[in-house]
DOKOL-41223 format. One line per 5 residues: number of its first residue (from 1); their letters; for each residue x negated, y, z negated of C-alpha. Coordinates in nm, 4 decimals. Example, Ala and Ser with C-alpha at 12.3 -4.5 7.8 and 13.67 -1.06 7.14 Angstrom:
1) AS) -1.2300:-0.4500:-0.7800  -1.3670:-0.1060:-0.7140
This chain:
1) XXXXX) -11.4448:13.5820:-14.4030  -11.4121:13.5717:-14.8161  -11.5974:13.7348:-15.1127  -11.7161:14.0005:-14.9248  -11.6406:14.3569:-15.0214
6) XXXXX) -11.4576:14.5732:-14.7254  -11.6293:14.8980:-14.5921  -11.5229:15.1960:-14.7122  -11.6311:15.3597:-14.3903  -11.4336:15.1963:-14.1577
11) XXXXX) -11.5809:15.2555:-13.8018  -11.2676:15.1270:-13.5962  -10.9007:15.1368:-13.7544  -10.6597:14.8937:-13.6135  -10.3021:14.9648:-13.5709
16) XXXXX) -10.0015:14.7216:-13.6254  -9.7051:14.8678:-13.3019  -9.3743:14.8725:-13.4927  -9.0382:15.0059:-13.4573  -9.0080:15.1663:-13.7856
21) XXXXX) -9.2995:15.2458:-13.9450  -9.1289:15.3519:-14.2609  -8.9564:15.0149:-14.3077  -9.2747:14.8332:-14.2203  -9.4890:15.1063:-14.5107
26) XXXXX) -9.1730:14.9544:-14.7623  -9.2834:14.5594:-14.6458  -9.6317:14.6877:-14.7160  -9.5507:14.7796:-15.0296  -9.4052:14.4557:-15.1553
31) XXXXX) -9.6431:14.2469:-15.0333  -9.8959:14.4294:-15.2532  -10.0549:14.7124:-15.0210  -10.1640:14.9891:-15.0872  -10.0106:15.3307:-14.9444
36) XXXXX) -10.2562:15.5696:-14.8189  -10.1017:15.8046:-14.5466  -9.7543:15.7831:-14.5953  -9.5137:15.7296:-14.2579  -9.4611:16.0518:-14.1059
41) XXXXX) -9.4994:16.2126:-13.7558  -9.8074:16.3725:-13.7093  -9.8477:16.6233:-13.4287  -9.6595:16.4187:-13.1460  -9.6712:16.0575:-13.3265
46) XXXXX) -9.5640:15.8641:-13.6221  -9.7684:15.6646:-13.7862  -9.9260:15.5365:-14.1502  -10.2509:15.3930:-14.3204  -10.2810:15.1604:-14.5563
51) XXXXX) -10.5127:14.9423:-14.7843  -10.4100:14.5581:-14.7790  -10.4563:14.3570:-15.0974  -10.8547:14.2956:-15.0142  -10.8988:14.7192:-14.9750
56) XXXXX) -10.9033:14.6966:-14.6068  -10.8221:14.9908:-14.4439  -10.5190:14.9658:-14.1535  -10.2620:15.1344:-13.9713  -9.8953:15.1292:-13.8417
61) XXXXX) -9.7643:15.2881:-13.4853  -9.4320:15.3556:-13.4490  -9.3810:15.2613:-13.0998  -9.1354:15.5470:-12.9071  -8.8029:15.3310:-12.8046
66) XXXXX) -8.8874:15.0272:-12.9357  -8.5737:15.0182:-13.2195  -8.3825:15.0963:-12.9381  -8.5141:14.8376:-12.7295  -8.5147:14.5524:-13.0094
71) XXXXX) -8.1612:14.6862:-13.0535  -8.0290:14.6098:-12.7329  -7.9437:14.2807:-12.6313  -8.1019:14.1095:-12.3260  -7.8867:14.0273:-11.9660
76) XXXXX) -7.9818:13.7237:-11.8013  -8.2752:13.6425:-11.6304  -8.4322:13.9757:-11.8607  -8.7288:13.8263:-12.0070  -8.9567:13.9726:-12.2776
81) XXXXX) -9.1972:14.0592:-12.0924  -8.9699:14.2247:-11.8424  -8.8086:14.4288:-12.1866  -9.1582:14.5258:-12.3205  -9.2960:14.6841:-11.9882
86) XXXXX) -8.9566:14.9018:-11.9805  -9.1802:15.0873:-12.2766  -9.4668:15.1848:-11.9870  -9.4490:15.4023:-11.7453  -9.3953:15.1642:-11.4216
91) XXXXX) -9.5165:15.1432:-11.0234  -9.1709:15.2366:-10.9467  -9.1530:15.5593:-11.1579  -9.4593:15.6922:-11.0481  -9.3554:15.6530:-10.7093
96) XXXXX) -9.0591:15.8417:-10.7285  -9.2537:16.1477:-10.8847  -9.4689:16.1310:-10.5743  -9.1925:16.1628:-10.3448  -9.0498:16.4857:-10.5140
101) XXXXX) -9.4443:16.5906:-10.5874  -9.4975:16.5849:-10.2491  -9.2639:16.9046:-10.2022  -9.4655:17.1503:-10.4668  -9.7501:17.3875:-10.3669
106) XXXXX) -10.0502:17.2408:-10.5032  -10.3084:17.4780:-10.6969  -10.6198:17.5358:-10.5127  -10.7664:17.7105:-10.8252  -11.0604:17.6217:-10.9584
111) XXXXX) -11.0088:17.7972:-11.3067  -11.3332:17.8500:-11.5224  -11.3100:17.8380:-11.9080  -11.6694:17.8914:-12.0371  -11.6027:18.0731:-12.3770
116) XXXXX) -11.6423:17.8247:-12.6823  -11.4730:18.0949:-12.8838  -11.1686:18.1861:-12.6111  -11.1383:17.8110:-12.5940  -11.0758:17.7724:-13.0033
121) XXXXX) -10.8268:18.0642:-13.0249  -10.6607:17.8794:-12.6900  -10.6415:17.5611:-12.9145  -10.3976:17.7449:-13.1803  -10.2437:18.0398:-12.9397
126) XXXXX) -10.1101:17.8452:-12.6384  -9.8927:17.5932:-12.7614  -9.4546:17.6962:-12.8379  -9.5307:18.0539:-12.7398  -9.4590:18.2402:-12.4527
131) XXXXX) -9.7227:18.2915:-12.2011  -9.6342:18.6636:-12.1810  -9.7376:18.6995:-12.5995  -10.0820:18.4497:-12.5237  -10.1704:18.6659:-12.2499
136) XXXXX) -10.1134:19.0069:-12.4604  -10.3211:18.8733:-12.7254  -10.6117:18.7183:-12.5702  -10.6220:19.0738:-12.3752  -10.6248:19.2179:-12.6552
141) XXXXX) -10.9193:19.0293:-12.8386  -11.1612:19.0184:-12.4995  -11.0908:19.4035:-12.4881  -11.1712:19.4913:-12.8158  -11.3855:19.1970:-13.0330
146) XXXXX) -11.5131:18.9621:-12.8047  -11.8310:19.1645:-12.7478  -11.8925:19.1511:-13.1815  -11.7848:18.7465:-13.1861  -12.0583:18.6405:-12.9738
151) XXXXX) -12.0221:18.2688:-13.1510  -11.8608:18.0442:-13.4132  -12.0940:18.1864:-13.6583  -11.9957:18.5355:-13.6208  -11.6466:18.4111:-13.5949
156) XXXXX) -11.6600:18.2508:-13.9343  -11.8360:18.5705:-14.0675  -11.5421:18.7584:-13.9924  -11.2691:18.5108:-14.1185  -11.4173:18.5222:-14.4519
161) XXXXX) -11.3954:18.8932:-14.5230  -11.0295:18.8290:-14.5512  -10.8351:18.6139:-14.8352  -10.6733:18.2849:-14.6422  -10.3222:18.3562:-14.7340
166) XXXXX) -10.0717:18.4896:-14.5790  -10.1294:18.8321:-14.6443  -10.4917:18.7960:-14.5527  -10.4404:18.6017:-14.2622  -10.1973:18.8404:-14.1052
171) XXXXX) -10.4300:19.0812:-14.1297  -10.6788:18.9140:-13.9523  -10.4294:18.8224:-13.6962  -10.4094:19.2138:-13.6266  -10.7811:19.2583:-13.6121
176) XXXXX) -10.7957:18.9856:-13.3638  -10.5025:18.9829:-13.1651  -10.2956:19.2647:-13.3005  -10.0023:19.0727:-13.4008  -9.8707:18.8725:-13.7117
181) XXXXX) -9.9220:18.5090:-13.6055  -10.1020:18.4538:-13.9668  -10.0450:18.0885:-13.9551  -10.2295:18.0720:-13.5992  -10.4697:18.2176:-13.7896
186) XXXXX) -10.5032:17.9320:-14.0623  -10.5041:17.6627:-13.8542  -10.8304:17.8605:-13.7003  -10.9867:17.8683:-14.0493  -10.9657:17.5108:-14.0190
191) XXXXX) -11.0708:17.4241:-13.6634  -11.3568:17.5842:-13.6594  -11.5044:17.4089:-13.9464  -11.3717:17.0546:-13.8332  -11.5898:17.1423:-13.5334
196) XXXXX) -11.8787:17.2299:-13.6644  -11.8733:16.9010:-13.8579  -11.9014:16.6769:-13.5691  -12.1529:16.8721:-13.4014  -11.9499:17.1364:-13.1759
201) XXXXX) -12.0677:17.4407:-13.2420  -12.0536:17.5946:-12.8673  -11.9080:17.5190:-12.5211  -12.1923:17.2895:-12.4004  -12.1573:17.1292:-12.6932
206) XXXXX) -11.7627:17.0959:-12.7098  -11.7539:16.9697:-12.3619  -11.9330:16.7063:-12.4715  -11.7213:16.6086:-12.7083  -11.4598:16.6823:-12.4628
211) XXXXX) -11.5879:16.3766:-12.2191  -11.5396:16.1171:-12.4771  -11.2750:16.1905:-12.7426  -11.0030:15.9919:-12.8044  -10.7022:16.1594:-12.9396
216) XXXXX) -10.6271:15.9287:-13.2150  -11.0336:15.8750:-13.3449  -11.1468:16.2334:-13.3108  -10.8787:16.5050:-13.3075  -10.5488:16.3482:-13.4384
221) XXXXX) -10.4529:16.5194:-13.7707  -10.7652:16.6879:-13.8582  -10.5735:17.0264:-13.7843  -10.2609:17.0416:-13.9696  -10.0281:17.1617:-13.6729
226) XXXXX) -10.2511:17.1125:-13.3627  -10.1435:16.8078:-13.1602  -10.1566:16.5673:-12.8478  -10.0667:16.8984:-12.6470  -10.3350:17.0920:-12.7888
231) XXXXX) -10.5769:16.8253:-12.7658  -10.4814:16.7523:-12.3146  -10.5360:17.1439:-12.2617  -10.8075:17.1820:-12.4522  -10.9807:16.8483:-12.2680
236) XXXXX) -10.8347:17.0267:-11.9041  -11.0180:17.3076:-12.0522  -11.3147:17.1068:-12.0436  -11.2866:16.9766:-11.6935  -11.1922:16.6559:-11.8246
241) XXXXX) -10.9015:16.5314:-11.5197  -10.6100:16.5337:-11.7078  -10.2646:16.6594:-11.7924  -10.0748:16.9013:-12.0902  -9.7274:16.7160:-12.1763
246) XXXXX) -9.5506:17.0696:-12.2116  -9.2018:17.1184:-12.2025  -9.2107:17.2096:-11.8425  -9.4020:16.9305:-11.6923  -9.2088:16.6738:-11.9253
251) XXXXX) -8.8651:16.8265:-11.7818  -8.9768:16.7783:-11.4258  -9.0641:16.4235:-11.4551  -8.7649:16.3356:-11.7020  -8.5151:16.4841:-11.4002
256) XXXXX) -8.7239:16.2416:-11.1687  -8.7245:15.9171:-11.3280  -8.4122:15.9349:-11.5046  -8.5128:15.8588:-11.8597  -8.6407:16.0490:-12.1856
261) XXXXX) -9.0536:16.0238:-12.1440  -9.2966:16.0362:-12.4856  -9.5871:16.2738:-12.4295  -9.7939:15.9374:-12.3340  -9.6137:15.8203:-12.0698
266) XXXXX) -9.5759:16.1699:-11.9679  -9.9773:16.2483:-11.9273  -9.9713:15.8579:-11.7317  -9.7016:15.9219:-11.5071  -9.8569:16.2508:-11.3524
271) XXXXX) -10.2370:16.1021:-11.3581  -10.1214:15.8030:-11.1720  -9.9098:16.0008:-10.9463  -10.2094:16.2374:-10.8305  -10.3791:15.9558:-10.8005
276) XXXXX) -10.1485:15.8252:-10.5156  -10.1123:16.1620:-10.4095  -10.5431:16.1540:-10.3650  -10.5225:16.4776:-10.5599  -10.6517:16.5977:-10.9000
281) XXXXX) -10.4389:16.5234:-11.2150  -10.4992:16.8592:-11.2987  -10.3770:17.0607:-10.9737  -10.0846:16.8380:-11.0096  -9.9896:16.9281:-11.3993
286) XXXXX) -10.0550:17.3110:-11.2605  -9.8392:17.2510:-10.9693  -9.5129:17.1020:-11.1996  -9.5912:17.3913:-11.4603  -9.5446:17.6812:-11.1790
291) XXXXX) -9.2378:17.5088:-11.0128  -9.0138:17.4368:-11.3180  -9.1191:17.8015:-11.5485  -9.1246:17.9918:-11.1760  -9.4795:18.1967:-11.3260
296) XXXXX) -9.6985:18.1763:-11.0478  -9.8999:18.4933:-11.2192  -10.2389:18.4600:-11.3670  -10.2163:18.3418:-11.7681  -10.4100:18.2042:-12.0177
301) XXX) -10.3654:17.9089:-11.8513  -10.5444:18.0512:-11.5179  -10.7547:18.3377:-11.6541
């Protein structure tokens, strides 16, 4: 439709799938577009956004594996539809995982994560950190600080006592967890107000948000350093039946399907395999995690 002013606050942001986001951005600029978000990896996804000459906001999404697929000549009888399907999880791959998963000891516990502040702390602590360190930090917090931090307002008041710099965040990390993980405190400072801005202020509103949230729309890029795996683990703690694509689940899945998988493919593979097995996706996720990590003791994943 011509002669209409673009909406400054678009409700739906369409993305164009490409093999190389950086090259696509160069083409956008050459055609008169304006880059808003430079092409880079945000969390686990390579993205960019731009304004077209009319002022409409659009997105670019770099599909993992697409460049390699396009560079591979098709073999006889290899239709484009078949080649595109290779980018996703196939029924055969799901069945291969099902066969091996039947030998796992399935998780029978029903753990409860019903504390809002605990869930915020797990978001910033429980990734790329050994479970022993996570357990220790949470145990110290629960034993020494939890009584004085009943809600988000109390947490914000405590964070406001310390400068938002390396020295201040290190001191706050020592206060909360008795460690020096100051960058995790920096993430916590961004996470709490982000959730407040979308109406999430307690466990009830967090669970309600998790039930309808979508990663790209509701979480991606909101807090620097917190990506797809953190988001998925948060959903699991809020009783959403999904899985967390960590190093252990990835290695297990890739070993049994025989190829490199994206985070989204790991999630899709485990969820579909769990459906075939007639069990919750979370149960299969935990079984794989315990099998691969060798850790069957209670930890941050099972408080």
